[in-house]
Structures are given as structure tokens and as C-alpha cells.
N, CA, C and O of each residue as an XYZ file, in Angstrom:
764
protein
N     -24.816    -92.979     -0.245
C     -23.913    -92.056      0.415
C     -24.078    -92.185      1.931
O     -25.189    -92.321      2.444
N     -22.978    -92.140      2.609
C     -23.024    -92.268      4.065
C     -23.385    -90.936      4.711
O     -23.194    -89.872      4.122
N     -23.910    -91.012      5.931
C     -24.223    -89.795      6.687
C     -22.978    -88.938      6.884
O     -23.039    -87.710      6.829
N     -21.858    -89.597      7.111
C     -20.605    -88.879      7.329
C     -20.248    -88.040      6.097
O     -19.844    -86.884      6.222
N     -20.399    -88.629      4.914
C     -20.112    -87.908      3.677
C     -21.057    -86.722      3.513
O     -20.618    -85.616      3.198
N     -22.356    -86.949      3.727
C     -23.354    -85.890      3.563
C     -23.076    -84.740      4.519
O     -23.134    -83.576      4.122
N     -22.777    -85.052      5.761
C     -22.504    -84.005      6.751
C     -21.249    -83.221      6.364
O     -21.223    -81.997      6.491
N     -20.229    -83.903      5.902
C     -19.012    -83.209      5.449
C     -19.296    -82.353      4.223
O     -18.806    -81.228      4.118
N     -20.080    -82.881      3.302
C     -20.425    -82.130      2.092
C     -21.195    -80.861      2.456
O     -20.881    -79.776      1.967
N     -22.204    -81.004      3.315
C     -23.010    -79.858      3.741
C     -22.136    -78.837      4.472
O     -22.275    -77.634      4.250
N     -21.246    -79.305      5.333
C     -20.331    -78.391      6.036
C     -19.436    -77.666      5.043
O     -19.221    -76.461      5.169
N     -18.918    -78.382      4.066
C     -18.051    -77.769      3.061
C     -18.774    -76.717      2.245
O     -18.243    -75.629      2.019
N     -19.988    -77.033      1.797
C     -20.775    -76.067      1.020
C     -21.086    -74.838      1.870
O     -20.962    -73.707      1.401
N     -21.485    -75.060      3.106
C     -21.829    -73.953      4.001
C     -20.628    -73.041      4.240
O     -20.746    -71.820      4.146
N     -19.495    -73.621      4.544
C     -18.278    -72.822      4.789
C     -17.893    -72.057      3.535
O     -17.529    -70.883      3.613
N     -17.969    -72.704      2.385
C     -17.620    -72.044      1.119
C     -18.532    -70.853      0.854
O     -18.056    -69.761      0.544
N     -19.840    -71.058      0.975
C     -20.801    -69.982      0.697
C     -20.602    -68.818      1.659
O     -20.566    -67.663      1.236
N     -20.473    -69.112      2.943
C     -20.288    -68.044      3.925
C     -18.979    -67.300      3.669
O     -18.937    -66.073      3.769
N     -17.920    -68.020      3.343
C     -16.627    -67.376      3.055
C     -16.733    -66.459      1.845
O     -16.219    -65.341      1.870
N     -17.386    -66.914      0.795
C     -17.534    -66.082     -0.408
C     -18.328    -64.825     -0.095
O     -17.951    -63.730     -0.512
N     -19.429    -64.977      0.640
C     -20.259    -63.814      0.983
C     -19.474    -62.815      1.835
O     -19.547    -61.610      1.595
N     -18.732    -63.298      2.815
C     -17.929    -62.413      3.664
C     -16.863    -61.703      2.833
O     -16.679    -60.492      2.961
N     -16.172    -62.441      1.998
C     -15.130    -61.835      1.153
C     -15.713    -60.766      0.231
O     -15.103    -59.716      0.031
N     -16.886    -61.032     -0.328
C     -17.515    -60.048     -1.209
C     -18.005    -58.832     -0.436
O     -17.839    -57.702     -0.893
N     -18.602    -59.049      0.724
C     -19.091    -57.925      1.520
C     -17.958    -57.044      2.036
O     -18.146    -55.847      2.253
N     -16.798    -57.629      2.229
C     -15.623    -56.864      2.671
C     -14.820    -56.337      1.478
O     -13.774    -55.710      1.647
N     -15.320    -56.599      0.289
C     -14.677    -56.164     -0.961
C     -13.253    -56.697     -1.095
O     -12.373    -56.012     -1.616
N     -13.035    -57.919     -0.622
C     -11.725    -58.550     -0.728
C     -11.562    -59.303     -2.037
O     -10.449    -59.675     -2.407
N     -12.655    -59.528     -2.734
C     -12.616    -60.078     -4.087
C     -12.988    -58.935     -5.016
O     -14.131    -58.477     -5.006
N     -12.047    -58.471     -5.814
C     -12.341    -57.309     -6.653
C     -13.324    -57.644     -7.767
O     -13.185    -58.648     -8.465
N     -14.307    -56.790     -7.911
C     -15.270    -56.918     -8.999
C     -14.844    -56.053    -10.161
O     -13.779    -55.438    -10.121
N     -15.660    -55.998    -11.195
C     -15.324    -55.178    -12.361
C     -15.370    -53.685    -12.019
O     -16.076    -53.263    -11.103
N     -14.610    -52.909    -12.768
C     -14.584    -51.458    -12.545
C     -15.946    -50.839    -12.832
O     -16.362    -49.898    -12.156
N     -16.633    -51.366    -13.831
C     -17.960    -50.875    -14.182
C     -18.914    -52.065    -14.171
O     -18.684    -53.071    -14.843
N     -19.970    -51.933    -13.406
C     -20.945    -53.021    -13.295
C     -21.770    -53.112    -14.577
O     -22.087    -52.089    -15.183
N     -22.119    -54.323    -14.991
C     -22.977    -54.485    -16.168
C     -24.331    -53.814    -15.975
O     -24.755    -53.564    -14.847
N     -24.997    -53.527    -17.073
C     -26.260    -52.786    -17.040
C     -27.357    -53.513    -16.260
O     -28.268    -52.864    -15.745
N     -27.292    -54.841    -16.161
C     -28.355    -55.585    -15.468
C     -28.196    -55.562    -13.945
O     -29.114    -55.965    -13.231
N     -27.067    -55.106    -13.441
C     -26.776    -55.167    -12.006
C     -27.863    -54.534    -11.131
O     -28.226    -55.126    -10.115
N     -28.397    -53.360    -11.478
C     -29.424    -52.754    -10.605
C     -30.701    -53.579    -10.469
O     -31.479    -53.359     -9.541
N     -30.924    -54.517    -11.374
C     -32.144    -55.325    -11.316
C     -32.005    -56.542    -10.405
O     -33.004    -57.172    -10.057
N     -30.790    -56.873    -10.021
C     -30.572    -58.063     -9.205
C     -31.235    -57.987     -7.823
O     -31.816    -58.982     -7.390
N     -31.175    -56.853     -7.114
C     -31.869    -56.812     -5.817
C     -33.374    -57.047     -5.931
O     -33.967    -57.711     -5.080
N     -33.994    -56.502     -6.983
C     -35.423    -56.728     -7.173
C     -35.677    -58.202     -7.495
O     -36.627    -58.797     -6.987
N     -34.836    -58.779     -8.331
C     -34.957    -60.212     -8.623
C     -34.841    -61.023     -7.336
O     -35.602    -61.965     -7.117
N     -33.886    -60.652     -6.490
C     -33.699    -61.353     -5.220
C     -34.940    -61.245     -4.326
O     -35.326    -62.214     -3.672
N     -35.550    -60.076     -4.302
C     -36.761    -59.890     -3.498
C     -37.913    -60.730     -4.056
O     -38.681    -61.319     -3.296
N     -38.028    -60.780     -5.368
C     -39.075    -61.601     -5.991
C     -38.834    -63.079     -5.680
O     -39.768    -63.813     -5.354
N     -37.590    -63.501     -5.781
C     -37.262    -64.899     -5.463
C     -37.569    -65.203     -3.998
O     -38.152    -66.242     -3.689
N     -37.182    -64.305     -3.100
C     -37.470    -64.498     -1.675
C     -38.972    -64.538     -1.404
O     -39.453    -65.402     -0.671
N     -39.702    -63.609     -1.992
C     -41.150    -63.585     -1.803
C     -41.813    -64.845     -2.324
O     -42.714    -65.390     -1.686
N     -41.370    -65.306     -3.479
C     -41.908    -66.536     -4.050
C     -41.590    -67.721     -3.146
O     -42.444    -68.579     -2.923
N     -40.371    -67.772     -2.628
C     -39.991    -68.858     -1.712
C     -40.827    -68.824     -0.440
O     -41.196    -69.876      0.081
N     -41.127    -67.647      0.063
C     -41.974    -67.523      1.249
C     -43.336    -68.161      0.991
O     -43.826    -68.949      1.800
N     -43.939    -67.814     -0.139
C     -45.247    -68.372     -0.477
C     -45.180    -69.882     -0.690
O     -46.062    -70.616     -0.245
N     -44.130    -70.342     -1.373
C     -43.980    -71.778     -1.625
C     -43.762    -72.563     -0.329
O     -44.276    -73.670     -0.175
N     -43.001    -71.985      0.595
C     -42.802    -72.657      1.886
C     -44.126    -72.812      2.635
O     -44.406    -73.865      3.207
N     -44.931    -71.757      2.626
C     -46.231    -71.831      3.300
C     -47.150    -72.839      2.608
O     -47.865    -73.588      3.273
N     -47.130    -72.856      1.282
C     -47.931    -73.810      0.535
C     -47.450    -75.240      0.785
O     -48.256    -76.165      0.883
N     -46.141    -75.412      0.885
C     -45.564    -76.725      1.174
C     -46.014    -77.215      2.553
O     -46.369    -78.382      2.717
N     -45.997    -76.328      3.531
C     -46.467    -76.687      4.873
C     -47.930    -77.113      4.824
O     -48.313    -78.122      5.415
N     -48.732    -76.344      4.121
C     -50.151    -76.683      3.992
C     -50.323    -78.068      3.369
O     -51.132    -78.870      3.835
N     -49.557    -78.341      2.314
C     -49.695    -79.620      1.614
C     -49.290    -80.802      2.493
O     -49.940    -81.846      2.452
N     -48.247    -80.659      3.272
C     -47.840    -81.783      4.127
C     -48.859    -81.979      5.247
O     -49.092    -83.107      5.680
N     -49.463    -80.896      5.717
C     -50.517    -81.021      6.744
C     -51.749    -81.731      6.169
O     -52.501    -82.382      6.896
N     -51.941    -81.593      4.851
C     -53.046    -82.268      4.173
C     -52.692    -83.703      3.780
O     -53.538    -84.441      3.275
N     -51.429    -84.096      4.017
C     -50.998    -85.445      3.687
C     -50.572    -85.630      2.237
O     -50.387    -86.758      1.779
N     -50.418    -84.533      1.520
C     -50.036    -84.608      0.110
C     -48.505    -84.564     -0.004
O     -47.921    -83.515     -0.275
N     -47.882    -85.702      0.205
C     -46.418    -85.795      0.240
C     -45.812    -85.459     -1.115
O     -44.788    -84.780     -1.184
N     -46.434    -85.927     -2.191
C     -45.876    -85.694     -3.531
C     -45.820    -84.206     -3.854
O     -44.786    -83.710     -4.303
N     -46.918    -83.489     -3.632
C     -46.919    -82.050     -3.910
C     -45.998    -81.308     -2.945
O     -45.318    -80.360     -3.338
N     -45.974    -81.733     -1.692
C     -45.056    -81.155     -0.701
C     -43.609    -81.267     -1.196
O     -42.848    -80.301     -1.139
N     -43.248    -82.437     -1.672
C     -41.887    -82.663     -2.154
C     -41.598    -81.802     -3.390
O     -40.527    -81.206     -3.493
N     -42.535    -81.739     -4.312
C     -42.343    -80.934     -5.529
C     -42.196    -79.448     -5.192
O     -41.343    -78.758     -5.750
N     -43.028    -78.972     -4.285
C     -42.936    -77.565     -3.879
C     -41.585    -77.272     -3.234
O     -40.995    -76.217     -3.469
N     -41.101    -78.199     -2.427
C     -39.804    -77.997     -1.785
C     -38.664    -78.040     -2.778
O     -37.676    -77.325     -2.613
N     -38.779    -78.864     -3.806
C     -37.743    -78.891     -4.847
C     -37.714    -77.552     -5.581
O     -36.642    -76.999     -5.828
N     -38.887    -77.035     -5.927
C     -38.952    -75.725     -6.598
C     -38.396    -74.634     -5.676
O     -37.627    -73.779     -6.115
N     -38.784    -74.669     -4.409
C     -38.302    -73.676     -3.448
C     -36.787    -73.756     -3.300
O     -36.106    -72.731     -3.258
N     -36.268    -74.966     -3.224
C     -34.820    -75.157     -3.111
C     -34.109    -74.596     -4.347
O     -33.082    -73.929     -4.224
N     -34.648    -74.862     -5.521
C     -34.039    -74.348     -6.763
C     -34.082    -72.826     -6.811
O     -33.100    -72.186     -7.187
N     -35.224    -72.243     -6.431
C     -35.330    -70.778     -6.425
C     -34.416    -70.153     -5.378
O     -33.835    -69.094     -5.615
N     -34.287    -70.795     -4.235
C     -33.361    -70.289     -3.215
C     -31.917    -70.387     -3.694
O     -31.100    -69.515     -3.399
N     -31.606    -71.442     -4.426
C     -30.261    -71.579     -4.998
C     -30.009    -70.482     -6.028
O     -28.925    -69.899     -6.075
N     -31.021    -70.207     -6.854
C     -30.912    -69.114     -7.830
C     -30.733    -67.785     -7.102
O     -29.935    -66.946     -7.520
N     -31.484    -67.595     -6.005
C     -31.312    -66.395     -5.191
C     -29.862    -66.261     -4.730
O     -29.269    -65.187     -4.835
N     -29.301    -67.342     -4.225
C     -27.941    -67.302     -3.698
C     -26.945    -66.907     -4.788
O     -26.039    -66.109     -4.548
N     -27.113    -67.462     -5.971
C     -26.237    -67.111     -7.095
C     -26.400    -65.631     -7.443
O     -25.416    -64.920     -7.647
N     -27.641    -65.179     -7.507
C     -27.918    -63.777     -7.838
C     -27.381    -62.829     -6.766
O     -26.835    -61.772     -7.082
N     -27.537    -63.210     -5.506
C     -27.039    -62.407     -4.391
C     -25.517    -62.275     -4.458
O     -24.969    -61.182     -4.318
N     -24.854    -63.398     -4.674
C     -23.386    -63.389     -4.770
C     -22.947    -62.567     -5.987
O     -21.996    -61.791     -5.902
N     -23.634    -62.735     -7.108
C     -23.299    -61.979     -8.316
C     -23.455    -60.478     -8.072
O     -22.590    -59.695     -8.464
N     -24.544    -60.076     -7.432
C     -24.760    -58.655     -7.157
C     -23.623    -58.088     -6.307
O     -23.091    -57.018     -6.605
N     -23.260    -58.803     -5.260
C     -22.202    -58.291     -4.377
C     -20.828    -58.351     -5.026
O     -19.928    -57.614     -4.623
N     -20.650    -59.198     -6.005
C     -19.410    -59.214     -6.775
C     -19.366    -58.008     -7.719
O     -18.331    -57.356     -7.853
N     -20.486    -57.719     -8.364
C     -20.529    -56.648     -9.363
C     -20.641    -55.260     -8.752
O     -20.152    -54.289     -9.329
N     -21.279    -55.153     -7.590
C     -21.545    -53.847     -6.978
C     -20.371    -53.432     -6.104
O     -20.009    -54.135     -5.160
N     -19.800    -52.326     -6.413
C     -18.624    -51.865     -5.675
C     -18.980    -50.851     -4.595
O     -18.206    -50.650     -3.659
N     -20.125    -50.218     -4.709
C     -20.513    -49.178     -3.759
C     -21.237    -49.779     -2.569
O     -21.993    -50.742     -2.701
N     -20.993    -49.198     -1.411
C     -21.723    -49.596     -0.212
C     -23.128    -49.006     -0.277
O     -23.315    -47.862     -0.691
N     -24.098    -49.790      0.130
C     -25.465    -49.305      0.215
C     -25.792    -49.234      1.704
O     -25.845    -50.251      2.395
N     -26.006    -48.024      2.174
C     -26.209    -47.784      3.595
C     -27.603    -47.210      3.793
O     -27.998    -46.265      3.111
N     -28.351    -47.792      4.740
C     -29.691    -47.283      5.006
C     -29.593    -45.852      5.527
O     -28.908    -45.581      6.513
N     -30.284    -44.949      4.853
C     -30.292    -43.549      5.239
C     -29.350    -42.687      4.421
O     -29.393    -41.461      4.521
N     -28.492    -43.311      3.609
C     -27.505    -42.586      2.791
C     -28.206    -41.943      1.599
O     -28.345    -42.564      0.545
N     -28.642    -40.711      1.765
C     -29.419    -40.030      0.733
C     -28.585    -39.605     -0.473
O     -29.095    -39.590     -1.594
N     -27.323    -39.262     -0.268
C     -26.503    -38.778     -1.384
C     -25.671    -39.876     -2.047
O     -24.991    -39.613     -3.039
N     -25.711    -41.091     -1.522
C     -25.054    -42.224     -2.166
C     -23.548    -42.273     -2.028
O     -22.880    -42.914     -2.839
N     -22.992    -41.607     -1.018
C     -21.537    -41.625     -0.853
C     -21.052    -42.782      0.026
O     -19.851    -42.921      0.260
N     -21.971    -43.604      0.508
C     -21.595    -44.749      1.328
C     -21.369    -44.404      2.793
O     -20.997    -45.272      3.582
N     -21.584    -43.174      3.158
C     -21.390    -42.703      4.532
C     -22.668    -42.030      5.021
O     -23.417    -41.455      4.230
N     -22.910    -42.104      6.312
C     -24.060    -41.417      6.893
C     -23.606    -40.145      7.582
O     -22.870    -40.194      8.567
N     -24.041    -39.015      7.070
C     -23.769    -37.753      7.755
C     -24.740    -37.639      8.926
O     -25.694    -38.409      9.036
N     -24.486    -36.689      9.777
C     -25.379    -36.472     10.922
C     -26.792    -36.143     10.439
O     -27.776    -36.611     11.011
N     -26.881    -35.336      9.386
C     -28.195    -34.965      8.846
C     -28.915    -36.186      8.266
O     -30.122    -36.342      8.448
N     -28.179    -37.041      7.575
C     -28.778    -38.250      7.005
C     -29.229    -39.203      8.118
O     -30.298    -39.805      8.029
N     -28.424    -39.333      9.146
C     -28.780    -40.206     10.280
C     -30.052    -39.703     10.951
O     -30.929    -40.490     11.306
N     -30.146    -38.383     11.122
C     -31.338    -37.774     11.723
C     -32.554    -37.993     10.828
O     -33.646    -38.296     11.309
N     -32.353    -37.838      9.527
C     -33.441    -38.018      8.564
C     -33.958    -39.459      8.571
O     -35.164    -39.692      8.486
N     -33.049    -40.410      8.672
C     -33.442    -41.827      8.696
C     -34.180    -42.159      9.981
O     -35.115    -42.959      9.989
N     -33.746    -41.531     11.068
C     -34.428    -41.679     12.350
C     -34.614    -43.107     12.825
O     -33.730    -43.952     12.688
N     -35.797    -43.352     13.392
C     -36.107    -44.637     14.009
C     -36.232    -45.759     12.977
O     -36.059    -46.932     13.309
N     -36.534    -45.399     11.724
C     -36.653    -46.426     10.682
C     -35.333    -47.156     10.464
O     -35.320    -48.341     10.132
N     -34.232    -46.449     10.651
C     -32.931    -47.108     10.517
C     -32.762    -48.173     11.596
O     -32.229    -49.248     11.323
N     -33.204    -47.892     12.802
C     -33.139    -48.867     13.901
C     -34.009    -50.082     13.581
O     -33.604    -51.222     13.809
N     -35.199    -49.829     13.055
C     -36.085    -50.931     12.676
C     -35.434    -51.771     11.580
O     -35.445    -53.001     11.639
N     -34.869    -51.096     10.583
C     -34.189    -51.787      9.475
C     -33.075    -52.686     10.009
O     -32.994    -53.860      9.648
N     -32.227    -52.141     10.859
C     -31.107    -52.923     11.405
C     -31.595    -54.057     12.306
O     -30.967    -55.113     12.380
N     -32.720    -53.833     12.990
C     -33.297    -54.868     13.845
C     -33.813    -56.040     13.016
O     -33.775    -57.182     13.474
N     -34.286    -55.778     11.826
C     -34.729    -56.849     10.918
C     -33.530    -57.456     10.197
O     -33.447    -58.675     10.051
N     -32.603    -56.615      9.747
C     -31.458    -57.069      8.952
C     -30.505    -57.966      9.740
O     -30.038    -58.976      9.214
N     -30.214    -57.619     10.968
C     -29.222    -58.376     11.742
C     -29.610    -59.844     11.914
O     -28.808    -60.717     11.581
N     -30.809    -60.151     12.421
C     -31.144    -61.579     12.502
C     -31.308    -62.225     11.124
O     -31.065    -63.421     10.962
N     -31.721    -61.430     10.135
C     -31.839    -61.958      8.769
C     -30.491    -62.510      8.306
O     -30.422    -63.623      7.784
N     -29.434    -61.745      8.494
C     -28.093    -62.161      8.061
C     -27.613    -63.373      8.857
O     -27.141    -64.354      8.284
N     -27.736    -63.298     10.169
C     -27.266    -64.391     11.027
C     -28.030    -65.680     10.727
O     -27.430    -66.746     10.591
N     -29.344    -65.575     10.627
C     -30.154    -66.769     10.385
C     -29.980    -67.304      8.969
O     -30.083    -68.511      8.752
N     -29.716    -66.427      8.000
C     -29.464    -66.891      6.626
C     -28.235    -67.795      6.591
O     -28.218    -68.807      5.890
N     -27.223    -67.427      7.340
C     -26.021    -68.270      7.404
C     -26.301    -69.556      8.174
O     -25.844    -70.630      7.783
N     -27.046    -69.446      9.262
C     -27.302    -70.605     10.113
C     -28.240    -71.620      9.462
O     -28.121    -72.820      9.709
N     -29.163    -71.150      8.639
C     -30.165    -72.058      8.082
C     -29.640    -72.866      6.901
O     -30.206    -73.910      6.578
N     -28.587    -72.416      6.259
C     -28.101    -73.120      5.074
C     -27.834    -74.607      5.321
O     -28.336    -75.435      4.561
N     -27.068    -74.980      6.348
C     -26.855    -76.420      6.545
C     -28.147    -77.160      6.921
O     -28.323    -78.325      6.563
N     -29.040    -76.489      7.637
C     -30.316    -77.120      7.988
C     -31.159    -77.397      6.741
O     -31.784    -78.451      6.626
N     -31.168    -76.440      5.812
C     -31.912    -76.615      4.567
C     -31.315    -77.766      3.766
O     -32.034    -78.645      3.291
N     -29.997    -77.749      3.625
C     -29.346    -78.796      2.831
C     -29.590    -80.186      3.419
O     -29.906    -81.128      2.692
N     -29.442    -80.305      4.724
C     -29.651    -81.608      5.360
C     -31.114    -82.046      5.318
O     -31.402    -83.208      5.033
N     -32.031    -81.135      5.595
C     -33.447    -81.515      5.585
C     -33.908    -81.829      4.165
O     -34.734    -82.718      3.962
N     -33.381    -81.109      3.189
C     -33.707    -81.391      1.792
C     -33.229    -82.792      1.415
O     -33.965    -83.564      0.800
N     -32.014    -83.107      1.782
C     -31.465    -84.438      1.499
C     -32.294    -85.522      2.196
O     -32.670    -86.517      1.576
N     -32.576    -85.323      3.480
C     -33.344    -86.315      4.238
C     -34.745    -86.506      3.640
O     -35.257    -87.624      3.580
N     -35.346    -85.414      3.206
C     -36.664    -85.512      2.588
C     -36.627    -86.270      1.274
O     -37.486    -87.114      1.018
N     -35.635    -85.974      0.437
C     -35.515    -86.688     -0.838
C     -35.261    -88.175     -0.629
O     -35.698    -89.006     -1.425
N     -34.561    -88.501      0.434
C     -34.257    -89.901      0.734
C     -35.389    -90.590      1.500
O     -35.297    -91.769      1.843
N     -36.455    -89.831      1.760
C     -37.611    -90.335      2.522
C     -37.209    -90.824      3.912
O     -37.780    -91.782      4.433
N     -36.238    -90.166      4.497
C     -35.853    -90.410      5.893
C     -36.733    -89.487      6.741
O     -36.274    -88.475      7.270
N     -37.987    -89.858      6.850
C     -39.038    -88.982      7.359
C     -38.759    -88.466      8.766
O     -38.885    -87.265      9.006
N     -38.389    -89.323      9.691
C     -38.165    -88.869     11.071
C     -36.994    -87.882     11.154
O     -37.092    -86.857     11.829
N     -35.899    -88.189     10.474
C     -34.754    -87.267     10.474
C     -35.137    -85.954      9.792
O     -34.732    -84.878     10.231
N     -35.918    -86.050      8.719
C     -36.382    -84.861      8.003
C     -37.237    -83.989      8.929
O     -37.047    -82.775      8.997
N     -38.172    -84.612      9.636
C     -39.055    -83.860     10.542
C     -38.279    -83.145     11.639
O     -38.562    -81.991     11.960
N     -37.302    -83.834     12.209
C     -36.506    -83.224     13.283
C     -35.764    -81.986     12.788
O     -35.691    -80.981     13.494
N     -35.222    -82.057     11.591
C     -34.502    -80.913     11.026
C     -35.458    -79.787     10.642
O     -35.171    -78.613     10.874
N     -36.581    -80.149     10.060
C     -37.528    -79.147      9.565
C     -38.159    -78.349     10.694
O     -38.572    -77.207     10.492
N     -38.235    -78.939     11.877
C     -38.758    -78.173     13.024
C     -37.969    -76.888     13.232
O     -38.513    -75.874     13.670
N     -36.687    -76.944     12.914
C     -35.820    -75.766     13.028
C     -35.682    -75.054     11.692
O     -35.764    -73.828     11.626
N     -35.473    -75.812     10.636
C     -35.195    -75.221      9.319
C     -36.375    -74.410      8.788
O     -36.189    -73.309      8.269
N     -37.578    -74.945      8.915
C     -38.734    -74.266      8.321
C     -38.959    -72.856      8.866
O     -39.007    -71.914      8.076
N     -39.098    -72.670     10.183
C     -39.365    -71.297     10.652
C     -38.207    -70.335     10.374
O     -38.422    -69.152     10.113
N     -36.994    -70.851     10.432
C     -35.845    -69.974     10.150
C     -35.822    -69.599      8.675
O     -35.639    -68.430      8.335
N     -36.005    -70.580      7.798
C     -36.013    -70.320      6.359
C     -37.151    -69.375      6.000
O     -36.977    -68.471      5.183
N     -38.316    -69.583      6.610
C     -39.460    -68.713      6.357
C     -39.150    -67.277      6.786
O     -39.451    -66.331      6.058
N     -38.551    -67.117      7.964
C     -38.174    -65.768      8.417
C     -37.170    -65.133      7.452
O     -37.303    -63.962      7.099
N     -36.182    -65.894      7.033
C     -35.138    -65.353      6.152
C     -35.736    -64.906      4.816
O     -35.406    -63.828      4.320
N     -36.607    -65.722      4.238
C     -37.179    -65.333      2.944
C     -38.114    -64.131      3.083
O     -38.069    -63.209      2.269
N     -38.956    -64.142      4.110
C     -39.891    -63.029      4.295
C     -39.162    -61.742      4.675
O     -39.471    -60.673      4.149
N     -38.209    -61.844      5.576
C     -37.472    -60.634      5.981
C     -36.595    -60.122      4.849
O     -36.296    -58.929      4.797
N     -36.175    -61.000      3.942
C     -35.411    -60.555      2.772
C     -36.207    -59.582      1.919
O     -35.661    -58.614      1.390
N     -37.501    -59.844      1.788
C     -38.372    -58.933      1.033
C     -38.501    -57.605      1.772
O     -38.425    -56.541      1.159
N     -38.695    -57.665      3.074
C     -38.835    -56.445      3.881
C     -37.552    -55.621      3.820
O     -37.601    -54.402      3.651
N     -36.413    -56.281      3.956
C     -35.119    -55.587      3.891
C     -34.970    -54.886      2.542
O     -34.547    -53.731      2.481
N     -35.317    -55.585      1.465
C     -35.232    -54.970      0.132
C     -36.126    -53.733      0.047
O     -35.684    -52.676     -0.404
N     -37.374    -53.862      0.475
C     -38.297    -52.732      0.383
C     -37.818    -51.542      1.208
O     -38.036    -50.393      0.824
N     -37.172    -51.808      2.329
C     -36.685    -50.717      3.172
C     -35.429    -50.063      2.615
O     -35.273    -48.847      2.724
N     -34.527    -50.845      2.020
C     -33.256    -50.286      1.536
C     -33.386    -49.709      0.123
O     -32.560    -48.896     -0.291
N     -34.400    -50.117     -0.607
C     -34.563    -49.718     -2.007
C     -34.448    -48.211     -2.239
O     -33.803    -47.818     -3.211
N     -35.023    -47.357     -1.421
C     -34.893    -45.908     -1.679
C     -33.449    -45.404     -1.609
O     -33.173    -44.287     -2.047
N     -32.539    -46.187     -1.079
C     -31.166    -45.717     -0.905
C     -30.201    -46.330     -1.923
O     -28.985    -46.185     -1.801
N     -30.754    -47.016     -2.927
C     -29.910    -47.486     -4.034
C     -29.602    -46.288     -4.931
O     -30.493    -45.516     -5.285
N     -28.358    -46.152     -5.280
C     -27.939    -45.047     -6.143
C     -27.199    -45.609     -7.350
O     -25.989    -45.434     -7.493
N     -27.940    -46.281     -8.207
C     -27.337    -46.777     -9.435
C     -28.343    -46.706    -10.551
O     -28.037    -47.079    -11.684
């Protein structure tokens, strides 16, 4: 496969994923009237997947620093698969879930009253400070992950290293902050 094809493929996948996520978050793709019984478990599954990916990324870094290329590659394949499963689960949750989940929304109406905003206080600011870069970087890291994964599988070591200098810390932040975001928003799930 040519570099031109790979870059176009990665761009196409990235645009598709971001478009689907935006459409679902804006509720422009209608989901079912009643969510299936497993829907409330998806955010916890996503947090477990993110946490596992965080640990695997750190273990992968350790292995490559030790010169263990084979284990490094295997760990990255597992991490890539789990991140892909996360993405499917995340998209499924936002397709099935019709209610807005708002940090500080104690009564579950999708709106923050003045009393709820006061009750949430500074923690809401902290939550949004973690969530905002999490969302932006999650979108930005996708093409970096796809390209670095491809370069690594093809043993294009120098190109892989150049991409991973950016992809690794961003991916690590996204997976770790995903767990933090889940733990912070969890008390405000009303399902």
C-alpha cells in the first residue's frame, strides 16, 4: 500500500468517526425510544477499557525501553484492539442514550438549576477543565494512532518513532483522563 493510500484511508476513518460522534452528541441520529437494559453498563465498560489501555501503554513504553520489540508490538496490538472496542462501545452508548448527562445535574432533567450549579461548585470547573482537552485530544490523536500503528506494524521504525513522540503522550492522557471523567460524572447518571 502506498503512503498516499494510507494517509487518505486514515483521514477518511478519522472524518467518519468524528462525524458520527458529533451527530450522536447533537442527537441528530435518532436512537431507540427505550434504551436496552445493558446501556447503563457501557460507561463503566468504557472506563475499564480506558484504564486498561492506560496500563498497557505504560507497559508498552517500558518494554520498548528494554528493547523488547516483540512484546512492545503485542501490547500495542492489544491496546489498539481495546481502544477500538472502546470506540464502538462509546458510539453505541451515545446512540442508545437519549438523555443529556450534565455534571452537577442532581435531578436528571438535563439542565443545571442555580442550586445545582452552586452545589457542584468548583468541582464542575475541574471536571470541565479535564473534559475539554480530553475531547479535543481524543479527536486529534486518532489519526496519529492509526498512522503510528501502521508504521509500527510495517517496521518503519523512524517514521513510527516520529509519530509516537506525539501520539503516545496524547493517547496516554486521553485514556487516563477518560477514567477520571467517568469517575467524576458517574454520580450524575440517572438511569
